[in-house]
C-alpha positions in Angstrom: 4.3 -19.1 -1.4 0.8 -18.1 -2.2 -0.3 -15.1 -4.4 -1.6 -13.3 -1.3 1.8 -13.7 0.5 3.7 -12.6 -2.5 1.6 -9.5 -3.0 1.9 -8.7 0.7 5.7 -8.9 0.6 5.9 -6.6 -2.4 3.6 -4.1 -0.7 5.4 -4.2 2.6 8.8 -3.4 1.0 7.5 -0.7 -1.2 5.5 1.1 1.5 8.3 0.7 4.1 10.5 2.7 1.9 7.8 5.2 1.2 7.3 5.7 5.0 11.0 6.0 5.4 11.2 8.8 2.8 8.3 10.7 4.2 9.9 10.5 7.7 13.1 11.9 6.3 11.2 14.7 4.5 9.6 15.8 7.8 13.0 15.5 9.6 11.8 12.9 12.2 14.4 11.3 14.5 15.4 7.6 14.1 12.5 6.3 16.2 10.1 8.4 14.1 11.6 7.0 10.9 11.0 3.4 12.1 7.5 4.2 13.3 6.7 5.9 10.0 8.0 2.9 8.0 6.1 0.4 10.2 2.8 2.3 10.1 3.0 2.8 6.3 3.9 -0.8 5.6 1.8 -2.6 8.2 -1.0 -0.3 9.3 -3.3 -1.1 6.5 -2.8 -4.8 6.9 -3.7 -4.6 10.6 -6.9 -2.7 9.8 -7.7 -5.2 7.1 -7.3 -8.2 9.4 -9.2 -6.6 12.3 -12.2 -6.0 10.0 -12.0 -9.5 8.6 -11.9 -11.0 12.1 -8.4 -12.5 11.6 -5.4 -12.4 13.8 -3.2 -9.6 12.3 -0.6 -11.2 10.1 2.2 -9.3 11.7 1.3 -10.8 15.2 1.7 -14.3 14.0 4.6 -14.0 11.4 8.0 -12.4 11.8 8.6 -11.8 8.1 6.8 -8.5 7.8 8.8 -7.0 10.7 12.0 -8.3 9.3 11.2 -6.8 5.9 10.5 -3.4 7.3 13.6 -3.3 9.5 15.8 -4.6 6.6 14.3 -2.0 4.2 15.0 0.9 6.5 18.5 -0.3 7.3 19.3 -0.8 3.6 18.0 2.6 2.8 20.3 4.1 5.5 23.3 2.1 4.4 22.8 3.4 0.8 22.2 6.9 2.2 18.9 7.3 0.3 18.0 10.0 2.9 20.9 12.1 1.5 19.3 12.4 -1.9 17.4 15.6 -2.4 13.7 15.5 -3.5 13.7 11.7 -3.6 9.9 11.7 -3.1 9.5 13.3 -6.5 11.8 11.0 -8.3 10.4 8.2 -10.6 11.8 5.4 -8.4 9.8 6.6 -5.4 6.6 7.1 -7.4 7.0 3.6 -8.9 7.6 2.0 -5.5 4.5 3.7 -4.1 2.4 2.7 -7.0 3.6 -0.9 -6.6 2.8 -0.9 -2.9 -0.7 0.6 -3.6 -1.6 -2.1 -6.2 -0.1 -4.9 -4.1 -2.0 -4.0 -1.0 -5.3 -3.4 -2.8 -5.0 -6.9 -4.2 -4.3 -8.5 -0.8 -7.2 -6.6 0.7 -9.5 -7.8 -2.0 -8.3 -11.4 -1.6 -8.7 -11.4 2.2 -12.3 -10.0 1.7 -13.1 -12.8 -0.7 -11.7 -15.4 1.7 -13.9 -13.9 4.4 -16.9 -14.1 2.0 -17.5 -10.4 2.0 -19.9 -8.9 -0.6 -19.1 -6.3 -3.3 -18.9 -3.4 -0.9 -16.8 -5.3 1.6 -14.2 -6.2 -1.1 -13.9 -2.7 -2.4 -13.7 -1.2 1.2 -11.1 -3.7 2.3 -9.0 -3.1 -0.9 -9.2 0.6 -0.1 -8.3 0.3 3.6 -5.5 -2.1 3.1 -3.9 0.1 0.5 -4.3 3.5 2.2 -4.9 2.7 5.9 -1.2 2.7 6.9 -0.3 5.9 5.0 -3.3 7.7 6.3 -2.5 6.8 9.9 1.0 8.0 9.4 -0.1 11.3 7.9 -2.4 11.9 10.8 0.4 11.1 13.3 2.7 13.7 11.7 -0.1 16.3 11.4 -0.3 16.2 7.6 -3.4 16.2 5.4 -3.9 12.6 4.5 -2.4 11.9 1.1 -5.6 10.2 -0.2 -7.6 13.5 0.2 -5.4 15.6 -2.2 -3.5 13.1 -4.4 -4.0 12.3 -8.0 -6.3 9.2 -8.3 -4.7 7.4 -5.3 -7.6 5.8 -3.4 -9.5 5.6 -6.6 -6.9 3.2 -8.0 -7.3 0.9 -4.9 -11.1 0.8 -5.2 -10.9 0.1 -9.0 -8.7 -2.9 -8.2 -11.3 -4.1 -5.7 -14.0 -3.8 -8.3 -12.0 -5.7 -10.9 -11.1 -8.5 -8.5 -14.8 -8.8 -7.4 -15.7 -9.3 -11.1 -12.9 -11.9 -11.6 -14.1 -13.8 -8.5 -17.7 -13.7 -9.7 -16.6 -15.5 -12.9 -14.2 -17.8 -11.1 -11.2 -16.2 -12.8 -8.9 -15.6 -9.8 -5.5 -16.8 -10.9 -1.9 -15.7 -10.6 -1.9 -14.7 -14.2 -5.0 -12.6 -13.9 -3.9 -11.0 -10.6 -0.6 -10.1 -12.3 -2.5 -8.3 -15.0 -4.5 -6.5 -12.4 -1.3 -5.6 -10.5 0.3 -4.2 -13.7 -2.9 -2.3 -14.5 -3.1 -0.7 -11.1 0.5 0.3 -11.1 0.3 1.9 -14.6 -3.0 3.6 -13.7 -1.4 5.2 -10.7 1.7 6.3 -12.6 -0.5 7.8 -15.4 -2.6 9.6 -12.8 0.5 11.1 -11.1 2.3 12.2 -14.3 -0.8 13.5 -16.1 -2.1 15.1 -12.9 -5.5 13.4 -13.0 -7.7 14.5 -10.1 -11.3 13.9 -9.0 -13.4 17.1 -9.3 -13.1 19.5 -6.4 -16.1 21.4 -5.0 
């Protein structure tokens, strides 16, 4: 299993659960729950692959779909939807941070494979990490999370910048990407708990 595939799997599971919990919060029916989970987990990857001129990963591999369905079913079996205010609990925030970092890394790596420049790498990191959640928010008539959240999209773009620098010095390795992953996750958690925001006009 490659680093890209591993990061993708981690991101899919994390964001599928995130989409599930958002759907429960907005009292969607069972179809809405699955659509929310699928959009959150896979939407960013489809956007990423479309821009990179690749066949979307979910159209050629069954694993992403299996992961999303399994995540939703396990969440239902363990009755996570019965827990009040789960979105505000540390476990949910951590999963979301993990998904954000994982997908920002996969977006950056796909951009590098496609020989994108600096801007392309940062944009693909951004779109892969937030594209699915933004699409979901628009669908349920909610202000996209990235427009009001504490340093969310900023974390994804920061990861893109770091991976661009690592690639420029031929330092892309599992060890270094793991460090970037940990950095992105901690950065997001600190931003959430310390309420860091970009300036508002």
